[in-house]
N, C-alpha and C positions, 0 to 999 in steps of 0.2 A: 026568467035566462040566467040568471046565477044559481037558482034551484037545477036548473036542466043541469049546466056543468058542474056543479057538485055531483049529483047522480051520478055522472057519466067518471067521474073521477072514483068516486064509491066502488060502481060497477068494475072498473077498471085494476083496482087493486083489492075484490074480491077474485077477480077470476086472477090473481097472481103473476100480472102482468108486472116487469120491474121497472121500478122509476131509476131515468137515467142516473149517473154519477155524477156528484157533484164535480170531482176531480181525478185527474189521476191516482192520485194516492190513493184515494177511496176502490180504487180497481187492486191494484196492488194488494190494500186490507183488506179488501172485502173478502169475508170469511163465508164463498162459496165452497162446493160441492168439488170440484177441481184442486184448491186449497188443503184441503181435506185430505184429500187423494194422494198429492205431492208430498204431506209431512210424513203419511205412512210409508209411502216407497221409501224415503232418505231413512229412515227405521229400522226399516228391513235389510236395508244394503250397512248400516251400519254393524244388525245383531251378526249378518253371513260375515262382515271382514272380519269380526272379532271371534268368530268360532273357526274361521281358518285359520289367522294366528295360533289361537289357542290350540289347533291340532298338529301345528307347524313346530311349535315349542314344546307339545308334549312327543312329537316325532323324536325331533333333534337330542331330547333329553333321553329317550327311550334308548335313540341309537349311541349317544354316549354312553350308556350304561354299560351294554350290552359289548360296543368295541374296548369298554377298561377292564370287562370279565374274560373278556377273548385274551387281552393281551396280559391279564394276570396269570392265567391258564395258561400260555403260551411259556411266562415265565418260570409258572411252577414245574413246568413240564421240562422246560431245560436243569432247573437244578437239579428233581428229580430224577433223571434219564440217567438211565446205569452206565457207568464207564467200564468199558470192557479192557480187561490188562492186554500186554501187547503177548502174541502169541509166543509160548514157550514151548524150544523144540520137544520132538518126544523123547529123542535119546536125553536131555537133561533129563526128564521126570523118569525116565526109568533109572537112572544111574541115583539120584534123589533119595528111591526107595531101598539103594542100600548106603549112600553117606548121609544121607539125612531123614531116616524113616520117622514117617508122620507128620514131614513137613509139608505143605502146599507151595512148590516151587512160584507158583506163578504169584504168590502174597509176599515173597522175600523183595527186598530192596536191591532193585538193580546195580545197585553202586557198595552193594554190603560186599563181604572179603567171602565170604560164603556163596553166593550168587555167580560172581567174578570167578570165584575156584569152579563152581561149577560149569560155568560154560565154558572155562578152559578145558578140562577133561573133556564134556561131548563134543566138542568143535574146532579145540585148536591142538591139544596133545597131540606130540609127534606117536607117539606107542595107540592110540585106537584105542584105548583098554574101554570095555561093557561088561555089561554085568554077568558075562561069562567067565570072564577073569575070576583070580582068586581075591574073596572079599574083601581082605584084612590089605593085602595089598593094597586094590584100591581104596581104600580108605584111610591107608598112610600116606598116599598120595594125593588124593583129597586135602586131608588134613597140611600137610608141607604148602599145598599150593595158596592154601586158606592164610597160612601164616604167610608165607611171603606176601599177599595181597593186604593182609593187615597191618604187616611193621614193613615194609620194603620196598615196594613196587614203585620205578620210575615216575611211572605216570602220575603218581597220587603224591601230594606234599609232605611227604613223610618221609623223604628219602634223599641224602646227600651220597654224590660217588665218590668225595673225598675219603669217605668214610666206611663205607660198604660196598665191596662188589658183588652184582648179581647176576653177573654176565653170564655165569654158567648153569642158572634156574632155569626151569621151563625151556628146555632145549633137547639136552639126550634121551634119549626113548627113556632110559632108565632113571628114577628119581637117585639112585644111590652113587651116580655120576656124576650130582651137584653137588657144588661147593658146602662147606661148613657144618657137614655130619659125615655121620659113619654108618655102615649096616652091616649086620653081621651075615653070616654064611646063608641063613634063610632069605635073603633080601629085607630084614626087619631093620628100622633107624633103630641105634642105639648109642646115639650121640648127637646131638644139635647145640653147638658152640658157635656165639656168637659173642665174644668177651672183647672184640676188637670196640665194640659199642655204633656209634652213629645210629642207631634205629629209632624213628618214631613211630603212634600210632595206639593199638592193645595189641595184648598177646593173647590169641582164641583161645574160647573152650576147648576145640579142635585137637589141643596140645594133648587133651589127655589119652585121646583116639593111639597117642604113639609108645602102646604098653609097654614096650620092650627099653624103653628109654632109661639107662643109666647115670646120663650126665644132660644136664640143662643147663646153659648158662648163657645169659640176653642182658645182657650191659645196654645202661642206655648212655652215659658219659652224663658229662653237664652242660649247661647252657641250653639250648633247645630241642636237644635232644634225649630219648625216654621213651619209655610206653607209659603210658596213662591209664587211672581206671582200677577195678579191684582186681587181685591177683585173682586168677580160675581156681574156683573149690573143684574141677576137673585133674585138676595137678594132683589129687589123691589118689588117680586111678591111677598112678606110673608106681606099681609097686615094686618094681624093679630099679627103683631111681638113688642112687649113690649122693650124687654130687646136684644140689640147687642152687644155683648162685643168680638171682635178680638187683641185685644193688646197684646204685648211681643209676634210679628209675623215677618216676612218677608217679608210683603205685598207691592207690589212697585203700581207704578201709580199714577194716581188721585182718588180721592175720587169720586166713583159714586155717579153722580147726583139722580139716583133711587133710591137709599135707605135713602133720602132725602125727598120722598113724603112719608116717612112709619107715616102718621099721628098719629099710635097708639104708637109711638117710646117714649119710658120715659129716658131709659139708652143708648148713644150710647159713647162705648168704642173704639177708633181703635190710641190710643195712645202706643209709643215704637214701630213702625214698619220703613218702608223706602218709605211712601205715598208722592210725591211730586205734585207741581201745587196748584194752588188757592183754598181759600174754594170757593165751589159753590155759588152762590147767594140763592140757594134753599133753604139753610139752615133754613132761616126764615121759612117754612114752619111746622117745626118740635115744633109746637105749643104745645105739651102737654111734652116736653123734660124735665127733671130736672136734670140731668148730662148731661156733654159732653167733654169729654176727644180726644183732637188731637195731646197733648205735643210728644217730642221729633222723627220727624219726619224731613220731607226735605218739607215744605210747604212754599208758598212763595207767593207775593203780598201783597195786603193790607186787613186789617181785614174786611171782610164785613158789613156794615151798618147795614144790616138784621139780622146781630145778637140781635141786639135789641130788633127784635120781641119775642125772646123767654124768656119771661117773668114768664113759669112756672121755668125756672133755677133756681134750689135752693142749689145743691151739692155743683158744681164744674163746674166751666168754664176753663178748661185748654189748653192753644196754646203755654206754652213755648218752649223752645227747635227747634224753628222752623227758618226758613227764613223770617218770616212777616216784610213789611216795611209800612212808612207811618205813620202817626198819630194814636192813638188810637181813635177809634171812641166815639164821645160822647152818643150815643143813649148805649153806656154801662151801662150808668146812668138810662137805663128804668128797667134793672133786680133789682128791690129793693129787693125780697126775696133771693139774690146769697151769700150764706157762703164765698167762696174760688173762687179769680180770679187769674190765673196763666199767665204772657205772659212775665217772664224772659224770654231771652239766645233769644233775636230776633234783628232786626236792624228796630226796631222804633225809631220814629222822633218825633221832634214837644213838645209843652207842655203836662205835665198830665193834663187831661180836669177834671174840677170843679166837673164834673157830677157824677162822680165817690162817692163824697161824698152823693148823693143820697142812696147809697147801705147800709142802715139802719140795713143790717142782716151783715155784710160782717164781717168773723172774720179773714181771710188771702189775704194778698195782697202782689203779688211776679215782682216786676218790673224791678229785677236787670239783669244786662248785657245788656243792650240797650242804645248805646253809644248815639246814638241820640235825646235821650231823653232831655227835657231843662226846667228849672223854677224849681219850688220848690213843692213839693206834696202839693196838697190843704188842707188851712184849713179845710174844712169838712171834708179830708181822717183822721185827727189828732183826729177828735171829734166825731170817729166810736167806 
């Protein structure tokens, strides 16, 4: 009987019949087919989720890079986008071909005296001049308006109505009716006179277009007034100029050698500015000069011997208040008609030349504050 039960048990096991589990834990941990399938399913889900997250991250990063590139492109486009200049009236361009040849009007600063003068001629001038009018008259008119905007217009901080009245400018049809200058019978400007001061700004290069000027006087006065910057070399174009007075301004830089070729010049006054450098040797070309004023600047170097060529000097030779060094040139003794010789406040050295005794018309001799001068005043000087 026991043998039979063992046989049945053996048969059942061999036929694969399952033995009942001993407890519920045996069911949960049984390594059956269903358990193995559940584990594989969970791993598959984990892999899928990981792939999806990776794809999302890649898409987000790619989108961020593309967006950043687009922004950079937009910024680059904004920076490199060409700016268009304000349109310039056609009439201004036509006039510029006459008064500013070779100049691109659209490239001019719209607050510059040249642009403002050109705009006034084209759009506001009561005379309504065109390129069909006389080119020389048009050029002089433009030059005067440029001067106006450079040193006196009351819309710019360069003007004080207590000093200078501009009410007569830019109104009448003929610029010969404006204040402070004269015209000849041909309507050409011959005299520009601002000797009462009160000017600020710069002296424009266009002043050299007034080819018949014989008198140019522009005084700034002290304090906040005075013209600044260099003296325009274009003044050298004024070959008929006889009187040039720019004293009491704030001009700086060297004395332009071009103005020392104005052989008709009788009076040259550049005192009380901030001019620097030496006196050019070309000073000797001014054979008609009667008065030369260079005092109270920052001029330096030796007094050129060529100054002895100015034998027409009668009124004044003023070189005081500078930084001239070296000896007093003996050639000064050639200026036999000179009445006043001013050399004070320099760094001159050496003996006082006896040739000064040749200056038979001398009324004033000023040599003070030159600690390098040696010796005594020549006896000839005491006989004057």
